[in-house]
C-alpha positions as CSV (number, residue, x, y, z in Angstrom):
1,M,100.8,95.4,87.6
2,L,102.5,97.7,90.3
3,W,102.7,101.5,90.1
4,T,105.9,103.4,90.4
5,L,106.0,107.0,91.6
6,A,107.1,109.7,89.5
7,K,108.4,112.0,92.5
8,I,107.5,112.3,95.7
9,D,109.3,114.8,97.3
10,F,109.2,114.4,101.7
11,T,110.9,118.0,102.1
12,N,108.6,120.2,100.7
13,G,105.0,121.0,101.0
14,D,103.9,121.3,97.2
15,N,101.2,118.5,96.7
16,Q,100.6,119.4,93.4
17,S,104.4,118.4,92.2
18,T,105.0,115.8,94.8
19,N,102.1,113.4,94.8
20,K,101.5,112.0,91.1
21,L,101.7,108.8,90.7
22,I,102.2,107.3,86.8
23,T,101.9,103.3,85.6
24,S,103.9,101.8,83.5
25,G,100.6,101.4,81.1
26,Q,97.6,103.8,80.5
27,I,95.8,103.2,83.6
28,K,92.7,105.5,84.5
29,K,93.2,107.7,87.8
30,R,91.3,105.5,90.8
31,Q,88.8,106.8,92.5
32,T,89.7,107.4,96.3
33,P,87.1,105.1,98.5
34,E,84.3,106.7,100.4
35,C,86.5,105.6,103.6
36,S,88.9,107.6,102.7
37,N,87.7,111.0,103.4
38,H,87.1,110.3,106.9
39,A,90.4,108.8,107.1
40,L,92.0,111.9,105.4
41,N,90.5,113.7,108.5
42,L,93.8,111.8,110.2
43,L,95.7,114.4,108.3
44,P,97.0,116.7,111.4
45,A,95.5,120.6,110.2
46,M,98.0,123.0,112.1
47,T,95.5,126.3,111.4
48,R,93.0,124.9,112.8
49,L,92.7,123.3,116.7
50,P,88.9,122.9,117.3
51,G,89.6,120.6,120.3
52,L,91.9,118.8,122.6
53,K,92.0,115.8,120.1
54,Q,93.1,117.4,117.2
55,I,95.9,119.7,119.6
56,R,97.2,116.0,120.6
57,L,97.7,114.7,117.1
58,G,98.5,118.0,116.0
59,M,101.9,118.2,119.0
60,Q,102.4,113.7,117.7
61,W,103.0,115.4,113.9
62,L,105.1,117.6,115.1
63,R,107.1,114.8,117.1
64,G,106.9,112.5,113.6
65,R,108.7,115.2,111.8
66,I,111.1,116.7,113.9
67,G,112.2,113.8,116.7
68,A,112.3,110.2,116.5
69,A,109.4,108.5,116.2
70,G,108.0,105.8,114.1
71,L,104.6,104.8,112.3
72,I,102.8,101.5,112.9
73,L,100.5,100.7,110.4
74,G,97.6,98.4,110.7
75,Y,95.8,96.3,108.4
76,H,93.1,93.2,108.8
77,R,92.4,91.7,105.4
78,V,94.4,91.0,101.9
79,A,90.8,90.5,99.8
80,V,88.3,92.4,97.2
81,S,85.1,91.2,98.6
82,P,81.6,92.0,97.8
83,Y,80.8,92.3,101.4
84,D,83.1,94.7,103.6
85,P,80.6,96.4,106.2
86,F,83.3,96.7,108.7
87,G,86.2,98.4,106.3
88,L,88.3,95.2,107.2
89,C,89.6,94.4,103.1
90,V,92.4,96.0,101.6
91,Q,92.5,94.9,97.6
92,P,96.0,93.0,97.1
93,Q,96.5,95.9,93.8
94,H,96.0,98.4,96.8
95,L,98.3,97.0,99.3
96,A,101.3,96.0,96.4
97,E,101.2,99.9,95.7
98,Q,101.2,101.0,99.2
99,L,104.2,98.7,100.2
100,E,106.2,100.1,97.3
101,I,105.8,103.3,99.0
102,I,106.9,102.1,102.0
103,A,110.1,100.5,101.1
104,Q,111.0,103.3,98.1
105,Y,110.4,106.6,100.3
106,A,110.0,104.9,104.1
107,T,112.3,102.7,106.1
108,P,110.2,99.5,107.2
109,I,111.6,97.7,110.2
110,S,110.1,95.3,112.3
111,L,108.0,95.8,115.1
112,E,110.4,94.7,117.9
113,G,112.8,96.8,115.9
114,M,111.0,99.7,116.3
115,W,111.1,99.7,119.7
116,A,114.5,98.7,120.2
117,G,115.9,101.4,118.2
118,L,113.7,104.1,120.3
119,Q,115.4,102.9,123.3
120,A,118.7,102.8,121.9
121,R,117.9,106.1,120.2
122,T,119.3,104.7,117.2
123,L,116.2,104.7,115.3
124,P,116.4,105.6,111.6
125,R,114.2,108.4,110.2
126,R,111.1,108.0,108.4
127,A,111.0,104.5,110.4
128,I,107.3,102.3,109.6
129,A,106.1,99.3,111.3
130,V,103.2,96.7,109.1
131,T,101.0,94.9,111.2
132,F,98.1,92.6,110.8
133,D,95.3,91.7,113.0
134,D,92.9,88.7,113.5
135,G,95.2,86.2,111.5
136,Y,93.3,85.9,108.2
137,A,94.6,83.4,105.5
138,E,94.9,85.6,103.3
139,V,97.7,87.6,104.9
140,L,100.2,84.2,103.9
141,A,98.5,84.0,100.6
142,A,97.9,87.6,99.1
143,A,100.4,89.7,101.4
144,A,102.9,87.4,102.9
145,P,104.5,87.2,98.9
146,L,104.4,91.0,98.3
147,L,106.0,91.6,102.1
148,A,108.5,89.2,100.4
149,H,109.1,91.5,97.4
150,H,109.5,94.5,98.6
151,N,111.8,93.4,101.6
152,I,109.2,94.5,104.3
153,P,108.9,92.9,107.7
154,A,105.5,92.9,109.7
155,T,103.8,91.3,112.4
156,V,100.8,89.1,111.9
157,F,98.5,88.9,115.3
158,V,96.5,85.6,115.1
159,T,93.1,84.9,117.1
160,T,93.6,81.3,118.3
161,G,89.9,80.0,119.2
162,S,88.5,79.9,115.0
163,L,92.4,78.4,113.4
164,G,91.0,77.8,110.5
165,H,87.9,78.4,110.3
166,P,86.0,81.4,109.6
167,F,85.4,84.5,112.6
168,W,81.9,84.6,114.1
169,W,81.7,88.2,112.6
170,D,82.5,86.8,108.8
171,E,79.9,84.3,109.8
172,L,77.1,87.2,110.4
173,T,77.8,88.6,107.5
174,Y,77.4,86.2,105.2
175,L,74.0,84.9,106.6
176,I,72.4,88.9,106.3
177,L,73.9,89.9,103.8
178,A,74.4,87.1,101.4
179,S,71.3,85.5,102.0
180,P,69.0,85.6,99.0
181,C,65.5,86.3,101.1
182,L,65.2,86.9,104.4
183,P,61.8,86.1,106.2
184,D,59.5,88.6,107.5
185,S,60.6,88.8,111.2
186,L,63.3,88.1,113.7
187,E,63.2,87.3,117.3
188,L,66.3,86.1,119.7
189,S,66.3,86.0,123.1
190,I,69.7,87.5,124.1
191,K,70.2,87.7,127.3
192,G,67.2,87.2,129.3
193,D,65.7,89.9,126.9
194,S,63.5,88.8,123.8
195,V,64.6,91.4,121.0
196,R,62.3,91.5,118.0
197,W,63.1,92.9,114.2
198,S,60.6,93.7,111.1
199,V,62.1,92.9,107.7
200,T,58.7,93.4,106.3
201,H,60.9,96.6,104.1
202,P,60.8,95.9,100.2
203,R,64.6,96.3,100.2
204,Y,65.2,93.4,102.5
205,L,64.7,91.8,99.6
206,S,67.7,92.9,97.4
207,L,71.3,92.4,97.8
208,N,72.1,95.8,98.7
209,K,75.6,96.4,99.0
210,D,74.8,100.4,99.8
211,T,76.4,101.4,103.4
212,D,72.5,102.9,104.3
213,S,70.5,99.3,103.3
214,P,68.4,97.8,105.9
215,R,70.2,94.8,105.3
216,R,73.6,96.9,106.5
217,N,71.3,98.0,109.5
218,L,70.2,95.1,110.4
219,L,73.7,93.4,110.4
220,H,75.2,96.2,112.7
221,T,72.4,95.9,114.8
222,L,73.2,92.3,115.1
223,Y,77.0,92.8,115.9
224,N,76.4,95.1,118.5
225,H,74.6,92.4,120.3
226,L,76.6,89.3,119.6
227,V,79.8,91.2,120.6
228,P,79.9,91.2,124.2
229,L,78.1,87.7,124.5
230,S,80.4,84.8,125.5
231,L,81.5,82.1,122.7
232,D,78.9,79.8,124.0
233,E,76.4,82.4,123.8
234,R,77.4,83.7,120.8
235,N,77.5,80.7,119.0
236,L,73.6,80.0,119.8
237,L,72.7,83.0,118.3
238,L,74.4,81.8,115.1
239,A,72.8,78.8,114.9
240,E,69.2,80.7,115.8
241,L,70.4,82.7,112.5
242,R,71.8,79.9,110.3
243,Q,68.5,78.4,110.9
244,W,66.3,81.8,110.5
245,T,68.1,82.1,106.8
246,G,67.9,79.3,105.8
247,C,71.6,79.3,104.6
248,T,73.8,76.0,104.6
249,S,76.4,77.2,103.3
250,S,79.8,79.2,105.1
251,P,82.0,82.6,103.8
252,R,84.6,81.7,101.8
253,E,87.0,83.7,104.7
254,R,88.5,82.1,107.1
255,S,91.5,82.5,109.6
256,L,94.6,80.5,109.4
257,T,95.4,76.9,110.1
258,P,98.0,75.7,112.5
259,D,100.1,74.4,109.7
260,E,99.9,77.6,108.1
261,I,101.1,79.7,111.0
262,I,103.8,77.6,110.6
263,T,104.2,78.5,107.5
264,L,103.9,82.1,107.8
265,N,106.7,82.0,110.5
266,Q,109.4,80.5,108.3
267,H,108.9,83.8,106.7
268,Q,111.9,85.1,107.8
269,L,110.1,88.9,107.3
270,I,107.4,87.9,109.8
271,S,106.9,87.7,113.5
272,L,103.7,86.4,115.0
273,G,101.8,87.7,118.0
274,A,98.6,87.0,119.7
275,H,95.0,88.6,119.4
276,T,93.5,86.6,122.0
277,V,91.5,83.5,122.0
278,T,88.2,84.4,120.8
279,H,88.7,88.3,120.2
280,P,86.5,90.0,122.9
281,W,86.5,93.6,124.1
282,L,88.9,92.7,126.9
283,P,88.0,95.4,129.8
284,H,84.7,94.8,129.6
285,L,85.7,90.8,130.7
286,P,86.2,89.8,134.6
287,A,89.7,89.7,135.6
288,A,89.7,85.8,135.4
289,A,88.4,86.0,131.9
290,Q,90.2,88.7,130.4
291,Q,94.0,86.8,131.8
292,A,92.4,83.3,130.2
293,E,92.0,85.4,127.4
294,I,95.4,86.8,127.0
295,Q,97.2,83.8,128.4
296,G,95.3,81.4,126.4
297,S,96.5,82.8,123.0
298,K,100.1,83.0,124.0
299,H,100.0,79.6,125.0
300,T,98.2,78.3,121.9
301,L,100.4,80.0,119.1
302,E,103.7,79.0,121.5
303,T,102.6,75.4,121.3
304,V,101.9,75.5,117.4
305,L,105.4,77.2,116.7
306,G,107.1,75.7,119.2
307,Q,108.7,79.3,120.7
308,P,108.1,82.0,122.8
309,V,105.1,84.5,121.4
310,T,106.1,88.0,122.6
311,L,103.6,90.1,121.2
312,F,100.2,91.2,121.7
313,S,97.5,93.1,120.0
314,Y,94.3,94.3,121.8
315,P,91.0,93.1,119.9
316,H,89.2,96.3,119.2
317,G,92.2,98.2,120.2
318,Q,90.8,98.7,123.9
319,A,92.7,98.1,127.0
320,N,92.4,99.2,130.3
321,Q,95.2,99.6,133.2
322,D,94.4,96.1,134.2
323,T,94.6,94.5,131.0
324,R,98.0,96.3,130.0
325,R,99.2,94.8,133.6
326,W,97.9,91.5,133.0
327,V,99.5,91.5,129.5
328,G,103.1,92.0,130.9
329,Q,102.4,89.8,133.3
330,A,101.8,87.0,131.2
331,G,105.5,87.2,129.3
332,F,104.5,90.2,126.4
333,A,106.6,92.8,125.7
334,L,105.1,95.2,123.3
335,A,101.2,95.6,122.9
336,C,99.5,97.1,120.2
337,A,96.3,99.5,120.7
338,S,94.0,101.2,118.0
339,E,94.8,104.6,119.1
340,N,96.2,106.8,116.5
341,G,99.2,108.4,117.3
342,V,103.2,108.1,116.4
343,V,105.5,106.1,118.9
344,W,108.2,107.4,120.6
345,R,110.9,106.3,123.2
346,G,108.5,107.4,126.2
347,R,105.2,105.6,125.3
348,D,104.2,103.0,126.7
349,P,105.3,99.6,125.4
350,Y,101.9,98.0,126.5
351,F,99.7,100.4,124.6
352,L,101.7,101.1,121.3
353,P,99.5,103.6,119.0
354,R,98.9,102.7,115.4
355,F,97.2,103.8,111.8
356,W,94.5,101.6,110.7
357,I,95.0,101.9,106.7
358,P,92.1,102.1,104.4
359,D,91.6,100.6,101.2
360,W,93.6,103.3,99.4
361,D,95.3,103.1,96.1
362,G,98.8,104.2,96.0
363,E,98.1,108.1,95.1
364,T,96.0,108.6,98.4
365,F,98.4,106.5,100.6
366,A,101.4,108.5,100.0
367,R,99.6,111.7,100.1
368,W,98.4,111.0,103.6
369,L,101.9,109.3,104.2
370,K,103.8,112.7,103.4
371,Q,102.0,114.6,106.3
372,W,103.4,112.3,108.5
373,L,106.6,111.3,107.4
374,G,108.1,114.9,106.9
């Protein structure tokens, strides 16, 4: 059931009267997700400026309200998941509410259209571009119909090294959080060093979903160890963890298959972009490895689609000056990062800022969006 906005007045600051949502049925007001308090800190606080970051965000807020600027919104998964330790999921119902608000009170535009409008000084007011990173199959199954319903363009950035298979971080999550029982201890050899964990705490035996549970702490520790590894090193450790847990099944979530990428590309509102081959921290890699990741993902996508791919997104949002240069040399026209901020004409086209949208209901999303649209 889609929410309809009773009224959101983007011309004044009366939050109490302007941020109310109603439904056609009797639906209880939803609780704001825990992550919302952190994300709402992105709201510009013009009356208190505790540091340079707040000053910079405040100036971007002013630019977004009084000048030609747009917002790029970032998403990953569209799903209801029992395990979401990295905060990647937005429920389909919440995405539907958010897209309805965008369609009614903003100007949805493609990523390429936003940049072209800025350069030509023809960008419409309240311009918003929607993006999805990683290339989960859920984007085709759940997000694409909602985007089509609201006539909202979107760009989907695909990690090409795991097409049709689970991403490694989802497999790690599944092994640690979904296994009924973990052994007493864990010892791994990582980069020649022996690392050991004791798993004797009683709470390790329960499938506790709390953010501070021992299992989650173990998951995040292992994730930090696995992120900088090469593909072969990481696969070896995942195999050891699979044997350690005794788990023989795999997570249901997976990336798009080549056929699904072709189907997604047939949607007139959706553009495809590259997101590297293995989703590494690019600035931490040697030059040749970075270029291979950038060029390899572009080549795979272009082979699947039979057309040029000119949009790119940095895994983890990270890119140094060399990385940006290599993205440009590979033939990309635009690249998205993860830095919060608005997009204006003078921005670096190879480091466009985005706001990552949490699993907010429509009311919370509308309250946040109103601060930036003016």
